[in-house]
N, C-alpha and C positions, 0 to 999 in steps of 0.2 A: 487430436493434437491442439493444445491451447494456443491462443493468438498471443504473440509476444508484443507487448506494448510498454511504453515507459511514460511517466508523467514527471514534469519538473516545473519549477517556477521560472518564468521568463525574467531575464535580467533587466530589460528595459521598462516593463510596466508592472512586474510583480504578479502577473496572472499565471494561473496553472494551465499548462498545455499538455496534450498527450501526443506521442509520436511513435512510429514504428522502427525508427533508426536513431542511432547516436553517432555523431562525428566528434573526434577529439584530435586536435593538432598535437603532434609529437614534437620533442625538442629538436629533432633534426629537420623540421619544417614539413615532414610528410603528414599525411592524415591517417588516422585510425578510424575505419568504418565498422560499425556493427549494424547491419541492415537486414534483418530477417523479413521485414515488411516494407519493401522499397516503395510501395504505393501509398503508404502512410506519410504524414508530415515527418520531417526530419528535425531532431533537436540537436543543437550543437553546444558542446561544452565550451564555455567562453574563457578565453585567456587572451593575452596580448597578441597571440598568433592568429586570432580569428577575426581580426578587424577587416580582413578582405574576404569574408565568407560570402558576400553578395555576388561574387564573380562566378559562382557555381550555378549551373542552369538546371540541375536535377532536383526537383521537389522544392519544398518551402523550408527554409532553415530559420530556426529560432535560437538565439543565444540564451543559455540557461545557466542556472547556478548549479555546479556539479555536486555540491553536498546535498542537494534536494532531489536527486534522481531517485524515482521509485518505480519498481517494476510491477506490472500487472500480475496478480496471483493466479489468474485463470478461473477465479471464482467470483460470482456476483452476490450481492446482498439480497435480502428478502424483497427489495423493490426493484431488482435487476440492475442496480448500479455496479460498475466494476470495482472490485476491491484491489487496492494497490498496497504495497508495502508502506509502512508508516502512516496508514490511515488509522483513525481512531474509530472503533466500532462499538455499538451498544449491544450487549449480550444479555438476554433474559435468562436468569437462573431460576430453576424450580427446586424448592426445597420440600421434600416429602416428609410426612410425620414419621417419627421413629417408632418402628413396631415395638409393641409391648411397653412403650414408655408414654405414649400419648393415645388418647381415645381415637378410635377409627373414624369418628365423625369429623375430625379436623382435616380440612382440605389442604392440599399443597399450597404453599405461598410462593409468590413470584417476586423477584427483585431484580433490578437492572445493574449492570456493571459496565464500565468503560474500559476498553483494552486497546493496546497498540497492536497492529498487525506486523509481524516480522517473519523473516525467513531465517531458519537456524540450520547451521551445518556443523555439527560437532561429531566426535567419535561415538556419541550416545544417541544423538538425535539428528534427523534430517527432515526438513519440510516446513510447512507454515505453522505458526503458533500465534496465540493471543497472549499478551503479557501486560501486566501492571506490577511494577516492583518485583518482588520475588515470586508472585503468582503467575504461572503460565501453564497453558495446556494446548494440545494440537487443535487445529481448526480444519474442518472438512466441509464438503458441500452438505452432508447430512446434518452436521451440527448447526450450520447456518439455517437450514430449513426448520429444524426442531426448536431452535432457541431464538427465532426472530431477529437474527443479526442484521443490523443496519449501520451504514456509514454515518457518522455524525460530523466529523471534521478530519483534520490531519495533525500529526504531532508537531510540525513546524509552525503552524499558525495558531494552534490552540493546546499547548502542552498542559495548561491548567485543567483540562478535562480528565486527566489521569490522577489528579490529586483527590485525596479522600475528602468527603464533605465535612 
């Protein structure tokens, strides 16, 4: 079973943090907890109702920007770094010579592409995929190993990394 983690940008200093739980205050003043890993730090969705969050004694709470919550995919890149939704990864493509069109002596060529990691749940597809504009394909542990996938940044801080050169 994969470890459930989240990362989000802190509201006070803009740093990225990871945590195993999310707290959100509801309109009626109650709290909504999602705490699969209570031993991990807790990240708190900030709004006007969370100004008294310091009164809680369980764990460490950080106020975060809710639009920047990213969930851990359960997969690590080639360097062992955890891949989260909305990360931008570099994927090494391998183009093999066309049989009967190119000489056998031509070696495969490699080129790099940057893609956003996203979770998709439609009636046709379910799971993780890499996407850049209209190009998208599933991502698995074996494709990470075979294509040297590594995290380079995230979509919130560096959207320009998905633009064509």
